GUMARPA-388942 format. One record per residue (C-alpha): residue in one letter; y, z negated, x. Coordinates in steps of 0.02 Angstrom, whole numbers, plus 50000, padded with zeros to 5 digits. Each point is the difference from the previous one (the first is absolute). Example, Ala and Ser with C-alpha at 12.3 -4.5 7.8 and 13.67 -1.06 7.14 Angstrom:
<recs>
A497754961050615/S501725003350069/
</recs>
This chain:
<recs>
M481294878849561/N501894998050016/F500195018349973/L499104999149832/K501044985549948/R501595009350038/F499465016749932/F499364993849833/K501364986649986/L498794985949969/Q501264985950024/E501265008049877/N498565001549869/N499434982250031/T498235004850055/T498854999350151/V498785011950090/K498514989149943/R500525000849818/E500345018849999/V498355003950089/Y499034988749873/S500885007649847/G499765017550065/T498154996750016/V499944993649824/T500895015849942/F498755011150089/L498544991049918/A500805002949830/V500335018250030/S498525005650105/Y498995004649846/I500925016950009/L498985004250156/A498445000649889/V500815006549836/N501025014450064/P498575009450086/A498944997749841/I501385007449887/L500605014150116/G498235003750055/S499655006149823/T501115014850033/G498945006450140/M501024992250135/D498974992150145/R499764981849957/G499934994850177/G501565010050040/V500914992149849/F499584982550065/F500685004050169/V501555007649923/T500214985349881/A500034987950143/I501195010150107/A501215004149854/A499994981349950/A500344994950181/F501425012750023/G500834996649832/T499914981250023/L500715001950180/A501455010749929/M500364985949881/A499954986950136/L501175009550117/I501155008449879/A500224986849867/N499334983950081/Y499114994949841/P498224992349981/L499485014849886/V498345009450023/L499825018249965/A498405010049966/P499385015049894/A500504993649827/M498804995749862/G500285010549847/L500785014250097/N498395002550094/A499165000749831/F501285012649933/F499715010050159/A498125000549985/Y499584999449812/T501545009249929/V500705012450126/V498365004850080/S498594996149873/K500905003649837/M501355012550040/G498925009050123/Y501075000550153/S499304999050177/W500284983350092/Q500925009350134/F501295005549873/A500104982149931/L500374993950174/F501435012250019/A500734993349838/V499934982550080/V500915006650151/V501355008349891/E500184983649902/G500234990650164/I501385011850052/V500924998549836/F499774980650003/F500695000150180/L501535010449950/L500384988849850/S499744984250102/V501445004850120/S501145004849856/S500784992149846/I498985010549880/R498634987049994/E501134988149900/K500285013949870/I498165002949979/I499644981449986/D501364998449865/A499435015449910/I498244994849954/P500004986449863/M499174983850041/P498685000849864/L499285015750078/K500044992250170/Y498994985449938/A498835011649903/M499625010850154/G499244985050090/A498984995149843/G499415017849969/I499395002450182/G499154983549983/M499035005049848/F499605017050079/I499324991450154/T498904988349884/L499275015749919/I499635007450167/A499184983950063/F498934998849838/K499435018050026/N499644998750186/A499054983349979/H498985007949855/I500574986849876/I500365014449882/K499285017349991/A500295015849901/N499485001949821/P500115016349898/E500344990049838/T501204986550054/F500675007650161/M499364984950098/T498874985349977/I499414984750094/Q498595001150131/N498264996149950/F499684985450110/C498174997349972/G499325017649965/P499695014950110/G501105000250151/F500084981050018/S499555001350187/T501565010850030/A501375000649871/G499504984449907/I499974988150146/S501615007950065/A500904996049839/L499324982449993/L500544996850183/T501755006449962/L500174988249852/A499454985850111/G501255004750133/V501444999449876/L499554982549945/F499784995050185/A501735007050040/A500784991349850/W499224983350051/M500695001850178/M501745005149938/H500014984849882/R499604989050151/K501435009350095/I498865005850141/S500895012550116/G499155016350019/A499034998649835/L499915018549975/L499215002750173/Y498754985849976/C499615007549827/I499605017050075/L498934992250141/G499144988249879/T499585013349873/W499385011350145/G498964985950069/L499154997149832/G499675018749995/I499154999550168/V498944985649947/C499505009549840/Q499585015550111/L498894989250114/L499114992749851/G499785017249923/I501074996149850/Y501225013650053/V499155016450056/P501105012650092/A500035017349917/P501125011050111/E499805015049888/E500774990049855/G501384992550107/F499174983150033/V499884998150188/S499334986550111/M501164984950026/L499454996250173/P501215005350138/H499355010350140/F500664995750169/N499835013950120/C501085011650109/A500205012249859/A500624986649882/F501504997250115/I500265018350051/E499875007849827/P501574991349929/L500965006250147/N499385017749971/G500414998649815/F501754994450051/C500215015850104/E499515010349846/L501284991049890/F501444999550121/G501285013349956/S498885007349863/A501514999149881/F500695015450089/H498455010549991/V500795012149872/S498365010449995/R499124985049923/W501234997249862/T499025005049846/S500024997749814/R498284999849910/E500775002549830/S501185014850031/G499155007450151/V501645001150092/S500064994850184/G501234998950139/L501914999149993/P500145005749816/L499404982649946/L501654992950064/F500885008749860/S498864993949860/A500614987549867/D498604988650041/F500594997650181/L501654993349933/V499094988349885/I498784994150137/G501404997250125/F501094991049872/A498554988949948/F499634995350181/F501854996750038/F500464991049839/T498524987950015/D500194997050187/F501904997649987/F500034988049853/D498404991150055/T500814996050163/V501594993749918/G499054989549878/T498804993350130/V501334995250117/N501014991349865/G498494991049939/A499454994150172/I501754994250055/V500694992549841/N500274981250009/T499674999150188/P501184997250145/L499935019150034/M501115003149847/K501854997350002/E500854987749879/N500705014849902/G498285006249963/K500115014950122/I498735004550134/P500715002550174/R499565016650088/M499275007849844/R500405017250071/N498994996050156/I498524994849892/L500075016149906/L500235010250162/A498484991650076/D498975003649845/S500515018249994/I499615002650187/A498264992149968/T499665012549856/L500545014750100/F498974994750152/G498474995549891/G500035017049914/I499995008850164/L498564989050063/G499005003949845/T500114986449870/S500864997449830/T501724991649977/T500234985050115/S501054986149917/T500474981650002/F498564989149936/V500274985949875/E498844989150100/S501424997850123/T500574986449882/I498524989150058/G500635000550179/I501784996349948/R499394985349893/S499014994150151/G501584998850102/A500255017650071/R501865004250025/T500125014150129/G499225015850060/L498984990250124/A498794996149858/A499955019149965/L499685003250184/T498504987949991/C499305010449860/V500195015650103/M498904992550139/W498644995749866/F500045018049933/L499755007150171/L498554987850033/S499205005049839/L499625017450072/I498604992250101/F499094995149838/A499985017249920/P498104999949965/V500194983749899/F501425006549889/L499215016749970/A498344992049939/I500904990249863/P499455008249829/C501195003649854/F499334985949896/A500524987550135/T501825006650001/A500085001449810/P500334981649970/A501535000950114/L500645015349899/I499824990449838/I500874984650068/I501425010450064/S500095008649833/F500114983249916/L501434994550113/M500915016749966/M499914996549810/K501054984350013/V501635010149992/I499755004349816/V500704982749955/L501685006150065/I500105013949868/D501014995349845/W498745004549866/N501214996749860/D501045015150056/I499005014949945/T501065012750083/G499544992750166/A498314992649964/L499195015149914/P500335011550147/A499334987050115/Y498444998849896/L499785018649993/L500175000450191/I498574987250016/A498875007649867/G500375017750060/T499514995550180/V498364992949947/F499485011749860/T500505016150088/Y499254993750160/N501565006150083/I501444989150066/S501285014249992/D499625004049821/G500274981749953/L501655000350094/G500445015549903/F499654992149836/G501034984850042/I501595009950068/I500015013149864/S499794987349856/Y501324988350072/T501265013750022/I499775006149821/L500004982849918/N501564994350100/C501065015450017/R501174994949865/I500184981850064/K501514999650117/G499604995350178/R498085001349981/V499655017650068/N501015007950144/W499885017950067/L498664996650124/M498814994349858/W500325016549911/V499605009850157/I498374990150030/S499525002149812/L500355019150008/L498875001250158/F498554992349903/V500325010949843/L499945015550115/K498404993950075/Y499124998449829/V500735017249942/C499275007950158/L498294992549978/
</recs>
């Protein structure tokens, strides 16, 4: 106990072991929904869902441990929302690359992030990207996640005349898609009520509550499983295989980023090492890095601002250590077999609950490791039960748009194009391209608005579209 007090400097940070353990537990409850959501998202690429669950827990435990030991901050890391959607629905589903190749892009991003974290270049990149685009990236990803949640929960469906339309709640398919959509909407309202009441772990309770209602509907015959249509049973199966299969899936995923023979592109038919020299690889890697890097910076600032963890001059101590821990977590997560691992905004909940040191993060590490025992439970959770959490997270990510100066059209219009482009192209990197190129053009004659790095990034996007 005394060792923990000395190592994490509890007395210097005016906290106690009891407070850190409590706050760490609260933080885990707030962030543990990722154990159900990430397998659902990455599983759509063909990756083994059980293996993804196992990797998610291990990557979260390792990343959070790195943050605790390297930076001594109560920040939790796990496979990031938004980037896992970009991984699954853009890089693999839309662009046609294999998930093994996408994992290698994550590893490369982690290496670049690590190198920048130990150098002074990171400040230049932070200063190069204008604030309106930084805010718009968060909002654009938020809207993108909402669209995905609506689609996965069957609230909307394809329509040849209007591109998409609302689900028919009472007609054919009510026992599958219809009830799934209704339960999702009920889950959103339930989560909103809990958040209004300031109940810690609202998103986790929302997932479990929505899933519980689904089980009741299945037992009453209102929901009827149809595996051939993607509507599986919601009852977990506790047997030896249920515990062994996730471990087997983990063995399949571990190191798969380096299986060059499995790097493929459905669109071009190219496979293997030549894919590294494609324009798409630069765009994919940049999108992963850009979002991870600035999301970490924004999350950390948002979590620590106006707390005792921030200095009086407004600076955050050991920021380089935070970025270093985040980059190591991304690199390690990619090797394990999951999308980008990053700092979670839900860490704010723990800090507001009294967390001040890495001991709270270490508490989360223990909870993530214990969660491996409950793999059958998390893997039985259907998409419509996790969709409310996605929608609520999207709502929280949208709040940054109030920080954009909408009276300055040279900054606001590129921000708007970034958000709209992300949603309507169903592609985060395209939205980013719209925003950066338009900002560079509109502001190129305004002194001090666009530096050489923005020109380089804009040129990369132009080359990407020329080569399409």
